[in-house]
Every structure is written in structure tokens, then in C-alpha cells.
TORZAKE-586071 format. One line per field, with one value per residue (C-alpha): x, y, z; residue in one letter; residue number from 1. Coordinates in steps of 0.2 Angstrom, whole numbers, plus 5000, padded with zeros to 4 digits. Example, Ala and Ser with C-alpha at 12.3 -4.5 7.8 and 13.67 -1.06 7.14 Angstrom:
<recs>
X	(5062 | 5068)
Y	(4978 | 4995)
Z	(5039 | 5036)
rest	(a | s)
nr	(1 | 2)
</recs>
This chain:
<recs>
X	(5464 | 5479 | 5478 | 5490 | 5495 | 5495 | 5479 | 5478 | 5471 | 5460 | 5444 | 5427 | 5420 | 5403 | 5395 | 5383 | 5374 | 5376 | 5392 | 5403 | 5412 | 5423 | 5438 | 5451 | 5468 | 5481 | 5493 | 5481 | 5473 | 5455 | 5448 | 5432 | 5432 | 5421 | 5410 | 5407 | 5392 | 5373 | 5366 | 5363 | 5379 | 5370 | 5381 | 5397 | 5395 | 5398 | 5408 | 5426 | 5426 | 5443 | 5443 | 5455 | 5456 | 5464 | 5471 | 5470 | 5480 | 5467 | 5466 | 5447 | 5442 | 5435 | 5440 | 5457 | 5452 | 5440 | 5433 | 5438 | 5436 | 5430 | 5434 | 5419 | 5417 | 5402 | 5410 | 5421 | 5436 | 5438 | 5439 | 5441 | 5425 | 5426 | 5413 | 5417 | 5404 | 5414 | 5425 | 5414 | 5413 | 5432 | 5434 | 5422 | 5429 | 5447 | 5441 | 5432 | 5447 | 5458 | 5448 | 5443 | 5424 | 5420 | 5402 | 5407 | 5421 | 5422 | 5418 | 5432 | 5426 | 5422 | 5415 | 5409 | 5395 | 5386 | 5369 | 5354 | 5336 | 5326 | 5340 | 5351 | 5369 | 5374 | 5389 | 5398 | 5393 | 5402 | 5402 | 5405 | 5403 | 5396 | 5388 | 5381 | 5378 | 5379 | 5373 | 5381 | 5374 | 5385 | 5379 | 5391 | 5387 | 5394 | 5380 | 5380 | 5369 | 5372 | 5390 | 5394 | 5379 | 5381 | 5364 | 5358 | 5351 | 5355 | 5341 | 5327 | 5333 | 5320 | 5334 | 5340 | 5323 | 5322 | 5339 | 5332 | 5317 | 5328 | 5339 | 5324 | 5319 | 5336 | 5333 | 5316 | 5326 | 5337 | 5352 | 5360 | 5359 | 5368 | 5366 | 5382 | 5383 | 5401 | 5403 | 5418 | 5421 | 5431 | 5420 | 5405 | 5400 | 5384 | 5373 | 5354 | 5342 | 5336 | 5317 | 5314 | 5324 | 5316 | 5303 | 5300 | 5318 | 5316 | 5300 | 5309 | 5323 | 5310 | 5302 | 5319 | 5324 | 5308 | 5311 | 5329 | 5340 | 5355 | 5363 | 5380 | 5388 | 5407 | 5417 | 5433 | 5448 | 5450 | 5466 | 5475 | 5485 | 5473 | 5455 | 5452 | 5439 | 5444 | 5429 | 5410 | 5398 | 5381 | 5365 | 5352 | 5335)
Y	(3226 | 3218 | 3210 | 3218 | 3201 | 3183 | 3174 | 3159 | 3143 | 3131 | 3120 | 3126 | 3117 | 3127 | 3144 | 3150 | 3165 | 3173 | 3182 | 3168 | 3153 | 3140 | 3135 | 3121 | 3129 | 3119 | 3121 | 3110 | 3123 | 3128 | 3146 | 3156 | 3170 | 3184 | 3180 | 3197 | 3192 | 3194 | 3182 | 3164 | 3160 | 3146 | 3133 | 3140 | 3134 | 3115 | 3108 | 3104 | 3117 | 3125 | 3143 | 3157 | 3170 | 3187 | 3193 | 3209 | 3216 | 3228 | 3228 | 3232 | 3216 | 3201 | 3190 | 3192 | 3182 | 3187 | 3174 | 3181 | 3166 | 3149 | 3136 | 3130 | 3118 | 3115 | 3102 | 3114 | 3114 | 3123 | 3141 | 3154 | 3164 | 3180 | 3181 | 3197 | 3210 | 3224 | 3224 | 3227 | 3246 | 3247 | 3235 | 3244 | 3261 | 3255 | 3248 | 3265 | 3275 | 3263 | 3266 | 3247 | 3251 | 3259 | 3262 | 3272 | 3282 | 3301 | 3307 | 3317 | 3315 | 3300 | 3300 | 3286 | 3284 | 3300 | 3304 | 3304 | 3299 | 3295 | 3294 | 3282 | 3283 | 3279 | 3268 | 3278 | 3295 | 3300 | 3319 | 3328 | 3347 | 3342 | 3325 | 3328 | 3315 | 3297 | 3286 | 3269 | 3256 | 3240 | 3223 | 3208 | 3192 | 3175 | 3163 | 3151 | 3136 | 3132 | 3132 | 3149 | 3158 | 3170 | 3175 | 3188 | 3188 | 3173 | 3178 | 3190 | 3208 | 3222 | 3234 | 3230 | 3233 | 3250 | 3255 | 3251 | 3262 | 3276 | 3275 | 3276 | 3292 | 3299 | 3296 | 3305 | 3320 | 3320 | 3311 | 3294 | 3279 | 3262 | 3246 | 3237 | 3218 | 3214 | 3195 | 3189 | 3173 | 3170 | 3156 | 3167 | 3169 | 3177 | 3185 | 3184 | 3187 | 3173 | 3176 | 3159 | 3167 | 3184 | 3189 | 3205 | 3210 | 3205 | 3215 | 3230 | 3228 | 3228 | 3244 | 3252 | 3247 | 3254 | 3270 | 3271 | 3264 | 3255 | 3238 | 3231 | 3215 | 3215 | 3199 | 3198 | 3187 | 3181 | 3174 | 3174 | 3189 | 3200 | 3203 | 3214 | 3217 | 3209 | 3212 | 3212 | 3198 | 3199 | 3201 | 3188 | 3192)
Z	(4859 | 4867 | 4884 | 4896 | 4904 | 4897 | 4899 | 4910 | 4903 | 4912 | 4911 | 4916 | 4931 | 4932 | 4929 | 4943 | 4949 | 4932 | 4937 | 4944 | 4937 | 4945 | 4934 | 4936 | 4930 | 4920 | 4935 | 4945 | 4956 | 4956 | 4957 | 4957 | 4943 | 4938 | 4923 | 4914 | 4904 | 4909 | 4895 | 4895 | 4886 | 4877 | 4871 | 4879 | 4897 | 4896 | 4911 | 4905 | 4891 | 4888 | 4895 | 4897 | 4911 | 4913 | 4930 | 4939 | 4953 | 4959 | 4978 | 4978 | 4968 | 4977 | 4963 | 4954 | 4938 | 4924 | 4911 | 4894 | 4881 | 4879 | 4865 | 4855 | 4841 | 4830 | 4819 | 4809 | 4821 | 4838 | 4839 | 4853 | 4858 | 4867 | 4881 | 4890 | 4886 | 4893 | 4878 | 4862 | 4864 | 4865 | 4850 | 4839 | 4844 | 4840 | 4823 | 4818 | 4823 | 4814 | 4798 | 4798 | 4797 | 4780 | 4784 | 4799 | 4792 | 4789 | 4807 | 4814 | 4832 | 4842 | 4860 | 4871 | 4883 | 4879 | 4887 | 4875 | 4874 | 4889 | 4902 | 4892 | 4885 | 4868 | 4866 | 4853 | 4846 | 4830 | 4825 | 4809 | 4805 | 4788 | 4791 | 4808 | 4822 | 4821 | 4836 | 4837 | 4848 | 4851 | 4856 | 4860 | 4850 | 4854 | 4852 | 4837 | 4836 | 4817 | 4811 | 4803 | 4808 | 4823 | 4832 | 4845 | 4858 | 4868 | 4881 | 4882 | 4882 | 4885 | 4887 | 4870 | 4863 | 4872 | 4864 | 4847 | 4850 | 4856 | 4841 | 4830 | 4839 | 4834 | 4816 | 4817 | 4824 | 4808 | 4814 | 4809 | 4820 | 4817 | 4827 | 4827 | 4832 | 4837 | 4834 | 4845 | 4836 | 4820 | 4814 | 4809 | 4791 | 4794 | 4807 | 4811 | 4825 | 4836 | 4836 | 4845 | 4860 | 4860 | 4847 | 4855 | 4851 | 4833 | 4832 | 4839 | 4826 | 4812 | 4818 | 4820 | 4803 | 4796 | 4805 | 4796 | 4809 | 4800 | 4805 | 4804 | 4809 | 4813 | 4815 | 4826 | 4826 | 4844 | 4852 | 4869 | 4865 | 4856 | 4850 | 4835 | 4822 | 4805 | 4794 | 4791 | 4789 | 4780 | 4791 | 4786 | 4793)
rest	(m | r | f | e | t | p | l | i | p | g | r | l | v | k | r | y | k | r | f | l | a | d | v | a | l | d | d | g | g | e | i | t | c | t | c | p | n | t | g | s | m | m | g | l | v | g | p | g | s | r | v | w | l | s | t | s | d | s | p | t | r | k | y | k | h | t | w | e | m | v | e | a | d | l | g | e | g | p | c | m | v | g | i | n | t | n | h | p | n | k | l | v | a | e | a | i | e | g | g | l | v | e | a | l | g | g | y | p | t | l | r | r | e | v | k | y | g | k | n | s | r | i | d | i | l | l | e | s | p | t | r | g | l | c | y | v | e | v | k | n | v | h | m | m | r | t | a | g | r | a | e | f | p | d | s | v | t | e | r | g | a | k | h | l | a | e | m | a | d | m | v | r | e | g | h | r | a | v | m | v | y | l | v | q | r | p | d | a | r | s | f | s | l | a | g | d | v | d | q | g | y | v | d | a | f | a | a | a | k | k | a | g | v | e | a | l | a | l | r | c | r | v | g | p | e | e | i | a | v | d | g | t | v | p | i | v | i)
nr	(1 | 2 | 3 | 4 | 5 | 6 | 7 | 8 | 9 | 10 | 11 | 12 | 13 | 14 | 15 | 16 | 17 | 18 | 19 | 20 | 21 | 22 | 23 | 24 | 25 | 26 | 27 | 28 | 29 | 30 | 31 | 32 | 33 | 34 | 35 | 36 | 37 | 38 | 39 | 40 | 41 | 42 | 43 | 44 | 45 | 46 | 47 | 48 | 49 | 50 | 51 | 52 | 53 | 54 | 55 | 56 | 57 | 58 | 59 | 60 | 61 | 62 | 63 | 64 | 65 | 66 | 67 | 68 | 69 | 70 | 71 | 72 | 73 | 74 | 75 | 76 | 77 | 78 | 79 | 80 | 81 | 82 | 83 | 84 | 85 | 86 | 87 | 88 | 89 | 90 | 91 | 92 | 93 | 94 | 95 | 96 | 97 | 98 | 99 | 100 | 101 | 102 | 103 | 104 | 105 | 106 | 107 | 108 | 109 | 110 | 111 | 112 | 113 | 114 | 115 | 116 | 117 | 118 | 119 | 120 | 121 | 122 | 123 | 124 | 125 | 126 | 127 | 128 | 129 | 130 | 131 | 132 | 133 | 134 | 135 | 136 | 137 | 138 | 139 | 140 | 141 | 142 | 143 | 144 | 145 | 146 | 147 | 148 | 149 | 150 | 151 | 152 | 153 | 154 | 155 | 156 | 157 | 158 | 159 | 160 | 161 | 162 | 163 | 164 | 165 | 166 | 167 | 168 | 169 | 170 | 171 | 172 | 173 | 174 | 175 | 176 | 177 | 178 | 179 | 180 | 181 | 182 | 183 | 184 | 185 | 186 | 187 | 188 | 189 | 190 | 191 | 192 | 193 | 194 | 195 | 196 | 197 | 198 | 199 | 200 | 201 | 202 | 203 | 204 | 205 | 206 | 207 | 208 | 209 | 210 | 211 | 212 | 213 | 214 | 215 | 216 | 217 | 218 | 219 | 220 | 221 | 222 | 223 | 224 | 225 | 226 | 227 | 228 | 229 | 230 | 231 | 232 | 233 | 234 | 235 | 236 | 237)
</recs>
């Protein structure tokens, strides 16, 4: 996924009201931008952090800028971390269609945001006349507390647990279901669940896995021009 316009660099002043952040731009100005992330963004919201913003010319938007990336360093050198939770579905779809996700290959049809379950929508539905249906749920991952190990979730997510239960239902109906954790940071070498943050989600994951739901962690390369899937990392539970 390439950005349509160059990202604007700055320094984070503060994040507040979950969806807003003030940023001091490199050109000396200060603006308020949209923060497209509902989580805690643990470890990524320190004042003075290096950030990058996209811009929009839409006349209906209250805030012209959107926070896209933040620089993080856990002792192994700085790296850019994608925090925009609107991107993962597109990134995973692009990777599947580009043949970059072997585990999800072989499905000629890909649809996004398809209704299923109990008034829900699956992020990606893969279809094959010979292999049947494959339900793919995507979660954005950006938290890292130990160098190299990405974690999810960074806050309690009852909605995430509900998605796991509904995917298990799809497996019981004879379909395939895959939980994809999209890690928007290139310094990840493994992925695990953060039970100290949300044990309920960990329990829901265990129940879904027992029911036959599969899991996959994809890592991205992240830069000011492009974010793209560049491989998998092992899941360590």
C-alpha cells in the first residue's frame, strides 16, 4: 500500500480523547490530527516521539491530517511503526492477491466486509469452488514491550473475543477460518498474546483454536512511502 501523498514529519505533543493528537510539525507549526486507533497504543504515545502524518483534501473532514506512523526504539535501533487501524484489511488483501501469503493461497475470489454470524462482518472472505469458504479476520498489531516480540491486544477487546467465537461457529459449519495478526512494525521476530492485558481474549483464542480456527502472524515493512507485508513471524503462545 503506497501513500498517495508524501507523509509529513513532526513530534507528538500529546494524544487525547482517544481519537485526537496534537503534533508539532518540523516546519514550526502545530496541528491537531485524527488518531485512527482505538487501543491504548501502549509504549507509542510518549511526548516528543517522532511521528508521520498523511493529509486529505476532503472538504467534509474536520481535521486534515491523520496520524500514520510513530518511531519506536526498544534498544535495537529506531523503527517506524504503523498505528492506523484502517489499513490492515487492505494490506492483507493486497498480500493475498499478490500471492505473498502461502497459507491463504488457492482461492480465486476475495471479498471484503461480508456479513456473517450474528450481525457481524468478516474482514475478508475467500471463496473457491473446490475448497469452499475461508473466513479471515484481521487484527492490527503494534504493541511491543520486549524487543522482537509483538503482542496483541494492547487493551481489553470484548469485540475481538466475539469475533473469535463467531469464527469458531464457521468452522463448526464446515468452513475454514483464519485469524490474521497484521504486525505493522519491521522489528518483530515473533508474536504472542498479552494475557496480562486481556486474559478474556486469550481464553477466547484458546477456545477458537480448539474448535479449529487457524492463526497466522504477518509482519510488515513500514516506511514513509509504503507499508507492505513482507513475511510471517512465528506465533508463540
